[in-house]
N, C-alpha and C positions, 0 to 999 in steps of 0.2 A: 831183308834189312829190316832193323829193329825201329818200332814206330815211334811216336813223339813221347815224351816223358814230361811231368811238371819237377819244373824247378822254382824255387823260392831265390830270389834275388834282392839282397840288401843293402845298403851303401850308406856310410856316414861322408859327406863331403864336407869339408871345413870351408872353402869359398861360396858364399851364395850364388856368384855368378856359375860356377861349375855346377853347382847344385841343381840352378835351373836346367843347365844344358844336359845333364845328364838325367833329372826326370822326364823332360821332353823327349828326349830318346827312349826312355824306356815307356813311355807311353806307345809306344809304336810296337813293342815287344811284348808285353802282356797286361795284367788287371792288376792294379794297385790295388793292394793290401792296406797299406796305409801311406804317406807319402813318401817314405825312402824304402818299402817294402813292396816288392812285385811277385806274382805268381805268374810263370812265363811256361808254356807249352813250347816244347822244341825239339828236334833230332838232333844228334850228336853233331851235325857238320853247322846246322843252324846256332846252337848253343857256342860255338866257336866263332862264329860270327859276332854273334851279341858281346863276348866276351873282346873281342879286338876292338869292336865299337865304343865298349866301356871304357875300355884301356887308353882310348885316344883322347878322352873325355876327363880322365881323373888323373891327379897328382898322387902317384902310389908312395911318396915319401909323407904325404897328409892323408890321405883320404883312404878307408875304408871299403874295400867291397867283399862280401861274402856271397856263394851260389851253394846251393842245398838241392841235392834231389829229394825228392819227396816221395816215399814209399807209395806205389800203388796198391795199396790194400784199405778194406774197409775201415772203418771206426773213424772217430775224427773228436770234436770238442764241441760244446754248447757255446756260443757266443752272438754278438749281434752280426746282422747281414753285414753285407759288405756292399750289396747294390743298393742301389736308390729304391723307392718304392715303384714298383711299375716294370723292374728291370729283372729279365729271367733267362739265366746262361742256362743253356742246355745242348745236350748231342755230343760235344765232345770231352775228351779225357779230362781237359783242364774244368771243364763245368761239374763234370761228376766228382771231381778231387775237393774243386770249393765247396760244393752243397755239403760233403762229407764231413770237411772240417767244420764247416760252419752251421749244419744242422739245418741247411735249407732244402725242403722237398722240392723235388724237379717236377712238374708237370708231366702227366702222361701223355705223350706223343701219339697221335692217333694218324692213320695215313689217309692222306686227300683223296679225295673220290672223284 
């Protein structure tokens, strides 16, 4: 079975009530990069559950939803850190991808004794 991939989920929701509902839903799924943009680490079956949950909360006639696969390769661009000071993501493919995208150095993890 394939491991989790990192997905970029972005949305433009016209109704403020739906926008808040979608945002709260997405906070359970991924890391917010901006208010309406999230990085999500998910396997294919989980991505289908995410899509189903989003489609229950949006109006396809008025709202825009985009989901992009993030390639798992090095490189990235420099920019502002997405985490607050003192918060460091480590260990998961999502953390490594976010770090490479935002040029955030990950600390070296040492085994506990």
